[in-house]
NUSETOR-799329 format. One line per 3 residues: for each residue y, x negated, z of N, C-alpha, C. Coordinates in pm, 1 decimal. Each point is the difference from the previous one (the first is absolute). Last residue first. Layout:
<rs>
Y:X:Z:Y:X:Z:Y:X:Z | ...
</rs>
This chain:
<rs>
6050.0:-2556.5:1753.4:49.1:-123.7:63.8:144.8:-25.2:-41.2 | -299.7:355.0:-159.1:93.0:34.2:109.1:60.5:-122.4:67.2 | -337.0:2.8:-349.3:124.2:51.9:-57.1:105.1:24.9:105.3
-437.8:-142.9:117.5:64.1:-106.2:-78.0:130.8:42.5:-61.6 | -275.4:311.7:227.4:68.2:-89.3:94.3:70.9:-111.8:-72.0 | -263.2:293.7:-258.3:119.4:66.2:53.6:77.8:-90.5:94.8
-412.7:-165.0:-177.1:95.0:27.4:-107.7:129.8:58.3:55.8 | -357.2:-69.2:294.9:54.8:-129.1:-43.6:105.1:20.6:-107.8 | -237.9:378.9:144.7:93.1:-48.2:103.0:63.4:-131.4:-41.3
-336.2:180.2:-276.3:121.2:81.5:-4.9:103.3:-49.0:100.5 | -424.8:-206.3:-4.8:70.5:-29.2:-124.5:131.5:77.3:-8.0 | -278.2:87.3:370.5:49.5:-138.0:4.5:80.7:-33.2:-125.2
-223.4:416.1:27.1:117.8:-5.1:87.2:60.2:-139.4:4.3 | -402.4:59.9:-242.4:109.9:73.7:-62.1:126.6:-13.8:83.3 | -395.8:-178.2:174.8:46.3:-79.4:-113.5:119.0:66.6:-67.7
-199.0:239.1:351.3:56.2:-125.4:51.2:55.2:-85.6:-113.1 | -227.0:416.5:-98.0:136.0:12.8:52.3:60.3:-131.0:49.2 | -386.2:176.9:-324.1:27.0:-133.3:55.3:140.2:-1.7:60.0
-167.2:412.8:-147.3:-126.8:-73.7:-0.6:14.7:-139.3:59.5 | 377.1:291.2:-53.1:-91.5:52.9:100.8:-129.8:-79.4:6.4 | 339.2:-104.2:-314.7:72.9:1.4:127.4:-87.2:50.6:113.0
-142.0:-1.3:-458.8:-18.4:-129.4:66.3:75.1:-6.9:132.6 | -179.3:357.8:-350.4:84.2:13.4:119.7:-14.5:-125.4:84.6 | -241.9:-11.7:-402.6:130.5:57.3:-33.0:91.5:13.8:120.9
-389.9:-338.2:71.2:13.6:79.4:-121.3:141.0:57.9:-5.4 | -229.7:-463.6:246.1:73.6:125.8:12.3:4.5:68.6:-134.9 | -135.3:-471.8:133.3:-87.3:99.9:63.3:72.0:131.5:25.1
350.4:-372.1:-91.0:-145.3:-6.3:-19.5:-71.1:114.2:72.8 | 504.8:-23.3:-216.1:-66.4:17.2:129.0:-151.1:-2.2:-21.2 | 452.0:-206.5:-268.8:-126.0:70.1:-19.2:-73.6:1.9:133.8
535.8:-68.8:-184.5:-97.6:-24.5:106.1:-122.7:85.7:-26.1 | 479.8:-197.6:-273.4:-120.9:81.7:1.6:-90.0:-43.5:114.7 | 568.9:-10.5:-151.7:-121.1:-71.0:40.0:-116.6:97.7:7.9
521.3:-57.8:-270.8:-92.1:75.0:85.5:-121.6:-84.5:33.7 | 382.7:-114.9:-296.0:0.8:-44.8:138.3:-94.8:72.4:91.7 | 116.9:253.3:-441.1:38.8:-138.2:25.2:1.2:-32.0:148.3
-297.3:358.0:-269.6:111.0:2.3:95.8:32.7:-143.0:41.1 | -362.2:97.9:-303.8:121.0:57.9:-57.3:120.2:-3.8:92.8 | -452.7:-150.1:114.5:51.5:-82.8:-110.4:135.2:48.8:-49.1
-243.8:249.0:327.9:59.9:-121.5:56.4:60.6:-88.7:-109.5 | -245.3:389.6:-122.8:127.4:33.1:64.5:71.6:-125.9:45.2 | -429.6:-51.3:-171.7:89.9:41.9:-107.7:137.8:36.6:54.7
-349.4:-102.4:301.2:49.7:-120.7:-66.7:97.9:35.0:-110.6 | -222.6:351.1:215.7:98.0:-60.9:90.4:60.2:-125.3:-63.0 | -348.3:206.8:-229.2:118.9:85.0:-5.5:109.7:-54.3:90.6
-419.5:-214.0:5.4:67.3:-23.1:-128.4:125.8:84.5:-14.0 | -292.8:57.2:374.6:86.3:-118.0:10.7:76.2:-24.2:-129.6 | -160.6:503.7:53.5:-56.3:-131.5:30.3:103.0:-112.4:-1.3
-50.1:531.3:63.9:117.0:-79.3:-39.6:-34.6:-145.4:30.9 | -360.0:279.5:41.9:90.5:93.3:-65.1:127.4:-64.9:-50.8 | -360.2:-218.9:260.3:-42.7:31.9:-136.4:100.3:84.8:-78.0
9.2:-384.7:419.4:55.2:130.1:-39.9:-42.8:31.3:-143.9 | -80.5:-398.6:305.3:-107.7:82.8:-53.2:47.1:139.0:-42.2 | 293.5:-335.1:193.8:-76.4:-74.1:-100.5:-104.1:87.3:-68.7
465.5:189.1:197.4:-132.9:-31.2:50.0:-82.8:-64.1:-109.8 | 545.7:-33.4:24.2:-112.5:75.2:-55.0:-128.7:-42.3:68.5 | 598.1:-50.4:-41.0:-122.5:-18.0:77.2:-110.8:85.0:-60.5
534.2:-221.9:-87.0:-105.8:82.3:-56.6:-128.1:-31.7:76.4 | 565.2:-54.4:84.5:-135.6:-44.7:31.2:-97.0:99.6:-61.9 | 560.6:-144.0:-58.2:-114.4:88.1:-19.7:-130.5:-70.0:34.7
595.8:0.4:15.3:-123.3:-71.7:36.4:-118.7:96.1:-3.6 | 393.1:144.6:-319.3:-16.3:-21.8:144.1:-127.5:-79.7:27.6 | 151.7:154.4:-442.3:58.5:-126.4:46.6:-25.4:-27.6:148.5
-175.9:291.4:-475.5:-2.8:1.4:146.2:42.1:-137.0:52.0 | -61.3:100.4:-467.4:130.9:40.8:50.9:5.5:0.9:152.9 | -397.8:-86.2:-260.2:87.2:-118.3:2.5:139.5:33.4:51.4
-332.7:338.2:-82.0:-12.3:-67.4:129.7:88.6:-123.8:10.2 | -80.5:319.6:-380.0:127.0:-0.2:73.3:-5.4:-80.2:130.0 | -374.4:83.4:-306.9:105.7:-59.9:-82.4:132.7:-11.8:73.5
-380.0:215.1:214.3:-22.3:-142.5:-27.6:115.9:-65.5:-73.4 | -87.9:475.4:162.6:115.5:-81.2:40.0:-9.6:-145.3:-44.3 | -233.8:489.3:-9.7:17.1:-91.0:-114.6:121.1:-89.7:28.0
-327.3:437.8:212.3:65.8:-125.2:36.9:3.0:-93.5:-122.4 | -210.1:447.8:43.5:118.4:-21.4:-83.4:75.9:-126.8:35.4 | -391.5:188.3:232.2:-36.7:-66.4:-125.3:117.1:-25.8:-93.2
82.6:222.4:431.7:-55.1:-135.3:11.3:-34.3:-63.6:-134.8 | 159.7:469.7:59.2:99.4:-107.7:4.5:-62.0:-138.9:-13.9 | -257.5:409.1:22.7:77.9:1.2:-123.6:94.4:-120.8:-5.9
-247.8:73.9:385.7:-91.3:-44.7:-105.4:64.6:9.9:-138.1 | 225.3:164.7:385.0:4.7:-146.2:-6.2:-93.7:-55.2:-106.4 | 4.5:468.6:77.3:133.2:-42.5:-41.2:9.6:-149.6:-17.3
-396.9:181.2:178.8:11.6:21.4:-143.7:136.6:-44.6:-51.5 | -71.1:-17.6:462.5:-88.8:-94.1:-67.8:13.8:12.4:-150.8 | 233.9:310.5:262.1:55.5:-133.5:12.2:-82.9:-104.2:-71.9
-150.4:449.6:26.2:117.6:-9.1:-87.1:60.9:-139.6:3.3 | -359.6:93.1:293.3:-44.5:-3.0:-139.3:119.0:-17.5:-94.1 | 23.1:-193.3:501.7:14.1:126.9:-71.7:-41.0:-13.3:-147.0
-207.2:-300.5:399.1:106.0:-6.1:-100.4:9.5:133.8:-73.8 | -333.9:-123.9:338.8:117.9:75.2:44.0:113.1:0.2:-102.5 | -414.1:-245.7:-59.6:-32.3:143.5:8.6:124.1:83.2:31.4
42.8:-470.8:1.9:-26.4:48.4:-135.3:-22.8:150.7:2.4 | 47.7:-215.6:412.6:127.4:6.7:-72.2:-20.4:55.6:-140.3 | -382.1:-82.9:260.2:72.7:117.1:50.7:135.1:15.3:-69.8
-253.8:-382.5:-94.4:-65.5:118.3:-56.1:72.1:127.5:43.7 | 136.4:-401.3:192.7:48.2:11.6:-137.8:-63.5:119.8:-68.7 | -144.5:-100.8:431.9:140.2:42.7:4.7:56.5:17.7:-140.5
-435.5:-173.2:44.9:3.5:141.2:38.5:142.0:53.3:4.8 | -83.4:-459.6:-75.8:-24.2:79.9:-120.1:1.3:148.9:30.9 | 50.1:-300.6:363.6:112.4:-10.0:-93.4:-21.9:90.6:-120.6
-341.8:-22.5:319.2:118.8:45.3:71.4:122.1:-0.7:-91.6 | -423.7:-172.7:-135.4:16.6:143.5:-23.8:120.1:55.3:75.5 | -194.9:-476.8:-120.8:125.5:47.1:59.2:25.8:146.6:-33.0
-387.9:-269.7:-154.6:22.8:-44.3:138.1:121.4:60.7:67.4 | -155.3:82.1:-463.5:-119.9:9.1:83.4:28.9:-27.2:146.6 | 338.3:-44.9:-333.0:-36.1:141.5:12.9:-119.2:17.6:93.8
131.3:-436.3:-110.9:96.7:63.5:89.8:-34.5:146.2:20.9 | -258.2:-244.8:-307.9:-23.7:-45.9:137.5:93.7:64.6:99.4 | 59.6:84.6:-466.3:-121.5:63.4:52.1:-26.0:-38.4:145.4
507.1:-3.0:-166.7:-123.1:-66.1:-40.6:-119.8:66.3:67.5 | 448.7:281.6:-111.8:-54.5:-92.8:99.8:-126.7:-64.7:-53.6 | 257.8:309.5:-266.6:103.3:-51.3:89.6:-49.2:-101.0:102.8
-271.7:249.4:-331.2:94.9:-88.7:-68.6:91.6:-72.7:98.0 | -312.0:313.9:163.1:-76.9:-106.1:-64.9:91.4:-97.3:-73.8 | 181.1:391.5:197.1:-35.5:-99.1:101.8:-76.7:-116.9:-61.1
92.5:358.4:-284.5:123.4:-70.5:37.4:-27.5:-105.6:105.1 | -351.3:287.5:-140.7:34.2:-101.2:-100.9:127.6:-77.3:32.3 | -132.7:349.8:309.0:-98.0:-109.4:-9.5:36.0:-102.6:-107.5
292.5:388.5:52.2:-12.5:-82.6:119.7:-92.5:-118.7:-21.0 | 119.8:376.1:-309.0:69.5:-127.2:-14.0:-32.9:-97.9:112.6 | -153.2:464.7:-29.0:-71.5:-86.8:-93.9:64.5:-136.9:-18.7
215.3:327.9:290.9:-127.1:-51.5:50.4:-74.6:-88.5:-100.3 | 431.9:258.4:-53.8:-3.7:-145.8:15.9:-136.3:-55.9:39.8 | 55.9:467.0:-291.0:71.2:-58.2:112.7:-24.6:-149.5:9.9
-167.4:305.3:-352.5:-82.3:-17.2:119.5:74.5:-51.8:122.3 | 191.3:101.5:-453.5:-116.2:87.9:9.9:-67.1:-3.0:136.7 | 379.7:-276.2:-110.7:39.8:138.9:-24.3:-116.2:95.8:25.2
-86.4:-458.7:16.6:69.9:46.0:119.6:49.0:143.7:-17.3 | -209.1:-211.0:-369.8:-94.1:12.9:111.1:67.6:59.5:122.4 | 264.5:-101.6:-377.6:-87.3:114.3:-25.5:-96.5:23.5:115.6
279.6:-381.5:14.9:79.2:122.8:11.2:-89.2:123.1:-16.1 | -195.3:-417.1:-75.6:27.9:20.3:142.4:79.4:128.6:21.5 | -82.7:-135.5:-441.8:-123.7:45.2:64.4:22.0:27.1:148.6
353.8:-187.4:-246.1:-22.4:138.8:-40.3:-124.5:57.1:67.6 | 90.5:-453.8:55.6:91.3:81.9:79.1:-11.8:146.9:-36.7 | -254.7:-312.7:-241.6:-41.1:-6.3:140.0:85.2:93.4:83.9
112.3:-66.6:-454.0:-113.9:90.9:16.8:-47.4:2.9:144.7 | 337.1:-307.5:-151.7:51.5:134.4:28.0:-112.9:99.4:28.2 | -42.1:-467.3:-143.7:-24.3:33.3:140.6:49.5:140.0:35.6
44.8:-240.8:-432.4:-120.1:79.3:18.3:-26.5:43.2:142.4 | 281.1:-442.3:-93.9:-8.0:115.2:-88.9:-132.5:73.4:22.9 | 184.9:-280.8:413.8:-46.3:-23.1:-136.7:-6.5:128.7:-80.4
364.2:-59.2:393.8:-144.3:19.6:-11.1:-43.1:-24.1:-144.5 | 437.6:-198.3:312.1:-47.7:82.9:-111.5:-151.5:10.5:7.8 | 245.6:-220.1:331.9:119.8:38.0:-74.2:-35.8:76.4:-126.4
-261.5:-43.3:508.2:7.1:-44.0:-138.9:133.6:40.3:-59.7 | -268.4:-107.1:519.6:66.4:94.2:-89.1:0.8:-55.9:-140.3 | -92.2:-174.6:484.5:-108.5:71.5:-67.3:53.8:109.4:-91.9
394.6:-177.3:249.2:-137.4:-23.4:43.0:-98.4:84.7:-81.6 | 537.5:-210.7:42.5:-82.0:86.2:-84.4:-146.9:-32.4:24.8 | 529.9:-66.8:214.2:-139.3:-42.6:16.4:-87.4:102.5:-71.9
555.5:-171.9:33.1:-99.0:92.8:-52.5:-138.8:-59.7:20.2 | 551.8:-37.0:213.4:-115.8:-63.9:-62.3:-96.9:108.4:-41.6 | 436.0:110.1:127.2:6.9:-136.6:50.9:-114.6:-82.4:-57.2
240.4:469.5:-205.1:-115.8:-78.2:44.3:37.7:-138.4:50.8 | 285.9:348.8:-209.1:-51.5:55.6:125.6:-112.1:-85.2:59.8 | 226.7:-69.3:-429.7:85.3:-41.8:111.1:-48.6:53.1:134.2
-216.9:110.3:-426.4:-18.6:-140.7:40.4:81.9:-41.5:121.1 | -175.9:441.8:-244.4:89.8:-17.8:114.8:-5.4:-144.3:51.4 | -252.9:136.4:-388.2:105.8:102.2:-1.2:104.2:-21.6:108.9
-385.0:-287.2:-50.4:70.3:-1.3:-126.9:118.3:96.0:-1.7 | -285.7:-20.4:378.3:68.2:-129.2:-15.3:80.3:-6.5:-129.1 | -274.1:380.0:81.5:115.8:-2.0:89.6:79.5:-128.8:-18.2
-405.1:37.4:-228.1:100.6:88.5:-60.6:126.8:2.0:84.7 | -363.8:-241.9:171.1:48.7:-61.4:-124.0:110.8:83.1:-63.0 | -218.6:174.1:382.9:84.0:-115.0:31.7:56.1:-67.2:-123.7
-317.0:346.8:-42.4:129.7:54.8:41.8:96.8:-114.0:27.9 | -431.3:-129.4:-81.1:59.5:50.4:-123.9:137.1:60.8:28.1 | -256.3:-139.9:363.6:50.3:-115.3:-73.5:62.1:39.9:-133.5
-210.5:329.9:261.6:121.3:-44.9:67.6:61.6:-121.1:-67.9 | -419.1:158.8:-143.3:107.7:86.2:-47.4:132.2:-39.3:64.3 | -286.5:-353.4:129.1:-56.0:87.3:-102.4:110.3:88.1:-58.2
193.5:-206.2:406.2:-138.3:-29.3:-37.5:-49.9:104.9:-98.3 | 498.4:-229.3:211.9:-73.8:111.1:-59.1:-138.4:-42.2:-43.4 | 485.1:-139.6:287.6:-140.4:-38.1:-12.7:-76.5:120.7:-53.1
542.0:-201.6:64.1:-87.0:109.9:-42.9:-140.4:-52.7:-22.6 | 504.6:-108.7:275.5:-118.7:-58.9:-60.3:-91.5:116.5:-36.6 | 522.5:109.2:28.6:-127.9:-11.0:67.8:-93.5:-95.3:-73.9
546.2:243.8:63.6:-84.9:-98.1:-67.3:-128.3:-17.6:79.8 | 330.7:333.0:115.7:60.8:-52.6:-121.7:-97.4:-84.8:-80.3 | -49.4:427.5:350.5:-52.7:-135.4:-21.6:55.9:-50.6:-132.7
31.2:449.8:243.6:112.8:-94.7:-1.4:-48.3:-145.0:-3.7 | -254.1:422.9:-32.5:-12.8:-79.1:122.5:109.8:-106.0:11.7 | -23.0:284.1:-380.8:-6.6:90.6:113.5:-7.2:-71.3:133.6
-18.3:-248.2:-405.8:133.3:56.7:20.9:1.5:87.6:124.7 | -413.3:-167.2:-139.0:83.6:-106.7:56.5:141.1:51.1:28.2 | -286.7:294.2:-219.5:-46.7:-21.5:136.9:83.2:-107.8:68.0
74.0:80.0:-455.0:53.3:108.2:82.6:-40.9:-12.6:145.0 | -179.5:-305.9:-309.9:144.9:-21.6:11.6:62.9:106.8:88.7 | -453.6:50.6:-103.5:21.0:-112.8:92.2:149.6:-24.2:20.0
-125.1:321.4:-316.7:-31.6:47.1:134.3:27.9:-109.6:102.8 | 30.8:-110.9:-452.2:118.8:73.0:46.1:-21.7:56.8:139.9 | -364.3:-197.8:-206.7:96.5:-104.0:34.2:130.2:62.6:49.3
-323.4:287.3:-163.2:-40.7:-50.5:130.9:87.1:-117.5:44.1 | 70.0:184.6:-427.9:29.9:102.7:99.9:-33.5:-51.3:139.7 | -124.7:-265.0:-361.4:145.7:-2.9:15.1:43.8:100.5:106.3
-448.9:-6.1:-129.0:30.1:-113.5:86.9:150.6:-13.0:21.3 | -208.3:484.7:-94.7:22.4:-125.1:-72.3:29.1:-110.6:100.2 | -282.5:517.1:-11.7:103.3:-87.0:55.3:19.2:-119.4:-94.9
-193.8:534.6:-77.3:-14.2:-144.9:-17.0:116.4:-74.4:64.4 | -158.5:486.6:195.0:49.9:-59.7:-122.8:-17.6:-150.5:-2.6 | 78.9:313.0:453.6:-90.4:6.6:-114.0:64.2:-65.3:-121.3
118.7:-150.1:515.3:30.1:99.3:-103.0:-101.0:-4.1:-113.8 | 18.6:-165.3:508.2:-87.8:-23.3:-114.9:27.9:105.6:-106.9 | 243.5:-251.9:481.0:-22.2:113.2:-88.6:-85.6:-40.6:-120.0
-70.8:-270.4:454.8:109.3:22.5:-94.9:-33.4:118.7:-88.5 | -292.9:-198.6:337.5:83.1:112.5:42.7:124.1:19.1:-86.5 | -422.1:-248.0:-208.6:28.4:9.7:142.4:78.5:124.8:34.3
45.1:-89.2:-502.9:-94.3:-60.5:93.3:42.3:23.2:144.3 | 250.8:114.1:-409.7:-135.7:43.6:-29.1:-104.5:-48.6:97.5 | 433.5:-289.3:-38.2:-6.5:142.0:-38.0:-144.4:35.6:-38.0
24.9:-399.9:331.3:45.5:26.0:-136.3:-7.1:149.6:-30.7 | 55.9:-212.3:490.1:-98.7:68.8:-83.1:62.4:26.4:-136.8 | 140.8:-417.7:343.4:24.5:138.0:-43.1:-117.4:52.7:-80.8
232.1:-419.3:354.5:-117.2:42.9:-75.6:18.8:147.0:-35.7 | 306.8:-442.3:196.5:1.9:136.8:-50.4:-127.1:23.5:-80.2 | 199.2:-375.2:391.8:-100.1:37.9:-99.7:12.7:148.1:-33.7
275.1:-449.6:212.3:3.0:145.9:4.8:-84.6:49.9:-116.4 | -85.4:-483.0:257.2:64.8:71.0:-110.7:12.9:148.0:34.1 | -215.8:-311.2:289.9:113.7:-80.8:-47.5:73.2:60.5:-119.4
-370.5:208.2:234.3:46.7:-87.9:107.6:119.1:-84.6:-44.2 | -254.6:300.8:-285.7:110.1:63.0:72.0:50.2:-84.8:116.1 | -386.3:-101.9:-282.0:128.9:-45.6:-52.3:118.5:60.2:73.5
-456.6:122.2:117.6:22.0:-144.9:13.8:142.0:-39.7:-38.2 | -135.6:453.2:-60.4:4.3:-35.6:141.6:33.1:-147.1:19.1 | -61.5:160.2:-439.0:120.5:57.4:60.8:13.1:-41.2:145.7
-393.2:-119.4:-248.2:117.9:-80.5:-33.6:125.3:52.4:71.7 | -412.8:230.9:52.2:-14.6:-136.6:53.6:121.7:-86.9:-28.3 | -2.6:454.7:-177.7:11.0:-10.6:145.9:-16.0:-142.6:53.1
-0.8:217.6:-467.2:72.5:-119.9:38.7:5.4:-21.3:151.3 | -193.6:382.4:-211.4:-69.7:-112.0:-63.6:59.4:-133.0:45.1 | 192.3:423.7:110.2:-86.8:-62.5:99.7:-90.8:-107.1:-60.2
303.0:282.9:-258.3:66.6:-112.0:66.9:-88.9:-70.5:101.6 | -270.0:239.0:-374.5:127.2:40.9:57.9:55.4:-116.9:78.8 | -365.0:111.9:-446.5:10.7:-45.1:139.0:125.4:62.2:60.9
-134.9:46.3:-468.5:-99.9:64.4:86.3:-7.6:-59.4:140.2 | 246.2:-314.1:-330.8:-40.4:136.3:-33.6:-107.7:46.4:97.0 | 280.5:-393.8:203.5:-80.1:27.6:-118.5:-11.6:150.1:-27.6
432.9:-206.1:282.9:-146.9:1.6:1.5:-61.8:30.0:-136.0 | 463.8:-244.6:229.2:-35.6:107.4:-92.4:-150.1:-5.3:-28.3 | 420.0:-196.4:361.3:-141.2:-6.1:-38.7:-36.2:122.9:-83.8
456.3:-322.9:177.3:-48.0:131.7:-40.9:-139.7:-11.7:-58.6 | 365.2:-281.5:340.7:-117.6:-15.3:-85.6:-52.8:140.3:-29.2 | 491.7:-250.3:207.5:-86.4:113.2:-30.9:-115.7:-42.5:-89.2
258.1:-327.6:369.7:10.6:55.9:-135.3:-97.3:116.1:-19.4 | 144.9:-80.3:505.4:-48.6:-84.0:-108.4:19.7:65.5:-135.6 | -84.4:270.1:479.0:94.9:-98.8:-52.6:-65.3:-80.8:-110.5
-221.4:358.5:244.1:138.8:26.0:38.4:101.0:-94.7:-62.0 | -532.3:238.8:-97.8:80.5:-119.6:20.1:146.0:33.0:21.8 | -298.4:333.4:-286.8:-43.7:-79.2:115.0:86.2:-125.2:8.7
-26.3:522.0:-258.1:70.9:-126.5:16.6:-48.8:-65.8:128.1 | -174.4:401.4:-388.8:9.9:-47.1:137.7:68.9:-135.6:0.0 | -52.7:484.0:-338.5:3.6:-144.4:21.0:-3.3:-31.2:148.8
-17.9:412.3:-430.7:-34.7:-34.7:137.8:-2.8:-151.3:14.1 | 273.2:340.1:-349.3:-88.9:-115.1:11.2:-20.8:-32.2:146.7 | 163.6:441.8:-333.2:6.5:-66.1:129.6:-104.5:-110.3:5.4
275.3:197.6:-454.6:-116.9:13.8:87.3:31.5:-57.7:137.4 | 307.0:-11.1:-383.7:-61.6:131.1:-8.8:-121.5:22.4:86.0 | 279.3:-401.5:-6.6:-59.3:15.4:-132.6:-80.3:130.4:-11.1
77.0:-101.6:491.9:61.3:-73.2:-109.5:-71.1:32.2:-130.3 | -6.4:55.9:583.7:6.5:80.3:-121.6:73.8:-77.2:-107.8 | -305.2:-151.6:445.3:128.3:-17.0:-66.6:-2.7:82.2:-128.0
-281.6:-31.3:508.9:3.6:34.0:-141.1:142.3:-12.8:-52.5 | -341.2:-218.2:429.7:119.7:73.1:-40.7:-7.8:30.8:-148.2
</rs>
């Protein structure tokens, strides 16, 4: 289904008939199907909302630079459109950045926050990486992004043995609208929430793949230190998309966290 909000239409799907709401926010250059293993499992006891971030999947991809605040507003409008007052929020990578901004701007809308393979800031000088990506995609489309992105997102052994999974992610990358990818590449490096994370009061779980090179364990530890009462789970033998590389470990940690809040 599509919900019109904040000047665009956002594509989403809802699974499950009862229980608390769990909202899933995906990585850059993916779409809501990145969460298929989790959405199906968790829908047995939760109402699961997965959505395509602006610029991705079947959501609108307006031209121009996006901001994380704008994407947090998109989430608020999506919840309003579906008449969801409060939700658990699970975000990975860019989705985790959106989650941080959403938690700071709309704290009363969250039952809990799960931040996976993400950061609250990038080191100085990293802007050049994002500028290069924008220039490449403007000139050549998404194809040049496929191989290096897969190399960052999955360990070498997983890439060699699970082409069924990596092939689906490669297809998502290729299908990402150029305008959407570029719009988000303007937003992502602007994440600067570290100094404000102490304001987050809801129960928070921080998760990260042990072998994630892009948003490594140290970045997850930095987030966890700033959010009072939060916990950190490191997923062994996993890189950036740890929900797909080690789904059993990821699902177990997430289920234990959410179920513990529902008791």
